N, C-alpha and C positions, 0 to 999 in steps of 0.2 A: 565587498561591502560598500554601500553608498556612504557619503558624508552624512553626519548626523543632522537631521532636520528638526522641526518643531516637535514631532512625536517620534520616539525611538522604539522599535520592536526588537526584542531578542527572541529568536527561535531556537529551541533546543530539540534535537532529534536523537534517537537512540538506535536506529536501524536503517537499512537501505530504503525500505518502502516509505518510512516516515520522513526520511531525508528528502526523497524525491517529491513527496507531497508538499512538505513545508516550503521547499525552494520554489515550487510552482505557485503555491498560495500567496507567498509574499509578493509575487508580481502584481497582484491585484490590490495592494495597499493604496490608500488614498494618496494623491499627488503631494509631494513634499515630505512624506514620512520616510524615515530611514530604517534600515533593518540590518541585523547581524545574525548569521546562521552558524551555530556550533553543534558539535556532536558530543554527547556525554558518553564517557567510557563505560561500557557494560560488556558482558560476554557476547552480545549480538551486534556490537558496533561494526559498521561497514568497513571494508578494506579501502585502501586508496583507490583501487580500480572501481569499486562499487560507488565510492563517493564521486568520482569523476563522471561516471555514467548518470548518477542521480541529479547532479547539478548542471549537466550539460545544457547550455543555452540559457541558463537562468541569469537574468541581468542583475539580480541582487547579490550575486556571489562571484567574486573575483578569486579564482583558484579554489583549492580545497578548503572546506570548513576546518576550523581548529578542533582537534580531539582533546577534550578536557576531562580530568577527573572531577568527581563531585565537589572536592575541596576547591579546585581551581574554578569551577563553575560558581561557587558561592562568592569567590573574590570578584569575578566578572560582574555578578549581580550587584555587589556593593559598590563597585567602581562606576559601572555604566548607568545604574539606576534607571532601567528601562521603564517606559510608560506601559508597555504591554509585553508579556511573556507568552509566546506560543509554545505550549507543551506538546510537541509533535512526537509523542512517545507511546509505547505500549502502556496499558492500563496501570499495572503496578508501579511503573516508574512515574507516571503522572501523579499518582497518589502521594508518593514519597517526595517528589520535587515540589509539589504544591505546598506540602507541609513545611519544607525547607524555606521556600520563598516567603511564606507568611511569617516565618521566624526571623529572617534576616532583613526583610524589606519593610520599613515603616515610613510612610504609608505604603501599603503593598501595591504592586502594579495590577493592571487588568490581566486576568488569567484566561487564556483561550486555548482550546484544544480541538481535536477532530479525529476522524478516521481516514486512512489514506486510500480507501477504495470502496468497493461494494460492501454495504453494511445492511444487507437484507438476508435474514430477518434481523430487525433491531433487537438488542438484548438488554436485559436489566443489568447484566454484569458490566457492559460497556459504560453505562451511565454511572453505576455505583463507584467504579474506580475513579471517575472524573467528576464526582460530586462537588468538590470545592471550586470548580471553575465558574467563571462568569459567562462564558460563551462557548457553545459546543457547535462546531461547524459540520453540516452534513451536505449531501450532494444530490438529492432528488426530492421531489415533492412527496414521494412515498416515505422516504426516510424521515423527512421533516415531521410528518404527521405521527409516525410511529414513535420517534424518540421524544416528541412532546408528550405523548400519552404515557410513555414509560417514566419520564421525568416526574410527571404529576403523581404517578403511583408510588415511586420511590421516595418522593418528598424532597428532591433537589430543587434549588431555587435559581440556578443558572438558566439562561435562555438558549434556545436552539435557533440557528440561522442557516440560510441556504447559500451555497456557492456552487458554481459549476466545477466539476473535477478539474484541477488546475492543469492537467496535461491534456485536456480536451479544448484546445484554443478555438477550434471552429466546429461547432455542433453540426452533426450530420443532419441533413434535411429529411432523408429517408422518404423521398416522395415517390420512389419507384415501387411497383408492386413486388410482393414477395417472390423471390426466385428460388425454386427448390434446387435447381441444378445449374449453379453459376460456376463455370469452368474457367480457370485461369487462362486457358488457350484463347478465350474470346476477348481478352483484354486488348485494347487498341494499341497500347504501348508495348513494344517488344522488350523494353527494359524491365517491365513488371513481371518477372518470372519466379519470384521467390514465394515459397510457402513457409510461413513462420508458425512454429508450435511454441507457445509460451507455457513454461512450466509453472507449477504451483507447489510450494513446499509441503503443504499439509495433505493434499489429495491428488490422485487416489492414494489410499493408505498402503495397499498391499503391493508387494514387489511384482507379483504376477500381473496385476493390472497395469502397472507402469511398463512392463515388458510388452503387453498387448499393444499399448500405444506406440512404442518404438517399432514393433514389427509392422504395424499399419503404416507408419511413416516410411519405413524401408520399402514396403510394397509400393507405395506411391512413387517413391524415387526411382525404383526399378521400372515400373510401368510407364512413367513419364520422365524420361531423361532430359526433356526440355525444361523441367522445373528444377529450381535450386531449393532443396528442402533443408531447412535449418531448425535447430532446437535452440530457442533463446532462453538461456539460463538466468535465474535470478542471482545465482552465486556459483562459483566453482566449488568443487568438492571440499577444498580446504578453507573456504570462506564461510563466515557466519551470515545469517539472515534473520529476518524477524521471527520466523517459525522454523523449528528444527526439521530438517529433511532426512528421513530415515534411509531412503533408497534414492541415491542421487542418480539422475538420468544418465549422465555421462559415464559413471562407473558401471551402470547396468548395460549400457551400450557396449562398452569394452568387453564385458563378460559375454554378451551375446555374440559379438564379432569373433571372439576367441573360440567360441564353441561352434562357429560356422553357421549360426542361425540367421545372421544378417550380413550383407556385404559391408565391410569395414568402412568404405568410403562413400556409402550411399547418402549419409546424412552428415551435416556439419553442425558443430556445437559452438555457439557464440555467446559473448556477454556484451556489456556496454549498454548504450542507450537504446531503448525500445523504439524511440522515435526514428532513429537512424535505420534500424532494421525494417521498419514498416515502410520506409520511403520507397523501396523497390518491391513491395509485397503485392502479390495478386490474390493471395488467400491467407487466412489466419485461422488457427485452430488452437483450442485450449480445453482443458477439463473444467477449470474454474480459475479465471484470472481477470483482474481489472483491465489488463491489456486488451481484452476483447473490446472494451469501450473505446480505447485508443484507435483500434482498427475500424470500428464502426464510424468514428468521427472523421476518418479519412476515406470513407466510402469503400473500404476493403471488405469484400464478402467474407463471412466467418462460418465456423462450425464450433459450437459448444457441445462437447461430447456428452451424451446422455447414457452411455453404455453401463456406467457404474452407479447410476441412480441420479435422480434430480430431487434434492432435499437439502435441509439445513446443514447436515453433516458434510455434504459435498460442496457446500458454499456456492451452489449454482441455482438455488430456488428462484432467484430473481429473474432467471432467463425463461421461466415458464411463460408460455403464451407469447414469447418474443419472436417466434419464427426462426430463431437461430440455432435451435437444438438439432443435433445430427448424431450419426453413429460412426464407428470406425470404418464400416463399409462405405459410408458416404465420403469419408476421408480418402479411402483408397480410390474412389471414383472421382475425387476432386469436385464433389458436389457441394459447393459452398453456398451460403444463404445471405440474403439481405433482410435485416430485422423489420418487424412491423412498425409503421410510423406511430401508431397510438401507444404501443409499448415504449417506444423511444421517448416520446414526450413525457411519460410518467416516470421514466427511469433514466435520469442523468442527462437528457437532452432537452431540458426545459429552456425557454427563452432566457437570455442573459438578464433581461429586465426584471425577472423574478428574484434575482440574487439580492439578498439584504444583509449579508454578513458584514460588509465594509461599513454600511450605515449603522448597524448595531454596534460595531466596534467603536466607531467614532463617538457615539452617544455614551458608551461606557467610559471612554477616555475623558470626555467632558465631565461626566459624573465624578470620576476620580480626582479631577482637578478642582472641583467645587467642594468636595468633601469626601470623607472616607467611604470606600466601597463597603457594601454589607458583608458580614461574615457568612460564608456559605457552609451549611452543614456538610460534614464529611461522613457518608454512610459507613465507612470502614473504621470509624473511631471506636466501635464496640469492641469489648475485650476478646470476643471470639475471632476477630480478624488480626489480632496482634502477631501471631506466628507468621502469617502470610506477609505482613508488613515488615517484620524482621528479615525474612528471606529476601524481600525486594530490596531492602536497604543494604543487605549483605552483597547483593549483585552490583550495587552502585559503589560500594566502598572497598571491597576486596578486589585486587587485580584479577582480570579474567584468567590469566595463566594459573594463579593460585586456586581459583574456583574450580577450574577444570581438574587440577590435581586432587583437590578435596573430593570432587565428584567421583573420580576413578577409584580413590581409596574407599569411599563409601560403597561403591558397587562391588568391590572385591570383598569387603567385610560381609555384605549381604549374601554374596555367593558362598562364602565359606560357612556362614551360619545356616544357609539353606541346605 
């Protein structure tokens, strides 16, 4: 944490992806501002290993962030009286914490939030949970237009501002023509022999689909022993993450290897910082992951797998017309792609000069110091949303171990009744 300056920002994260995003976003605060980054304890709070990977290289954070209960968080808010609170959390947690901050902080600080990766298509649900905030940060001109339109429809009064995704420090120029068959063997540097597959917790959904991906990776490794094929995990099987992963890739691999379907040592499974693993990458593949943008930013050819569909459910609709879509057969052939320059400009690789989030935040802080900030309507204040709010608050106030025990008991009761 930096020494407290004229303006102090308290960032609150609740999961691995939001922690990584907030640590990066804080790097772009105006000069002289100070920041503190903490993690609120929920069932999806990151492990120490995940925290270490998320804040790796972040100048605003010395060591691991503190893990706080919601009660401890309230004490921090009262003691530090931040000028800005960055709610880097999942939607239900943003909704609950925003209500708490309004209750304990008079005058209240500027409330800022955002989404940690690809947010196409923009959804009403994302804005609804974040209705009480003053500033909603997005990461492409496409997202900016869509979330402004949705905000007007929902009736929220906070503003939307643009930032470059914080883990894309150097936007890719993408000046070279599309390459349908970019092979890692053509890389000039002999050190760049790694092919990185980035997992995504939510998709693909089916176990059989995930096994298809693993078999294709194994085939690539066998056919190309010169390549180092790795699966970059968001979390180990015992760790929590932003979204629940029903079929963990490492567990599936162990099952396939035990059955003799894949060579046990063909593929390596790694965790930690994506930036470090991409440093030696000659190719990148994913079904749907924001890490694809990290690879593009470093001019690493990519494949976004289209075998399981290209749609909102697969969280990959943003890659339509990008030139980055490919198949499992392309993966087996190491036929990676370079995205289309026009697509890149509209999707996350806009000029830094278009970013206005810091200026918008500076104006909000000035407003707060000259007089009270406006009360923002909370779309979830309606009685129909009270049960969902109670559940969200329960996840913040009851220890995660107790919640997991309650969940197991409920599942057993349902099974017995069924």
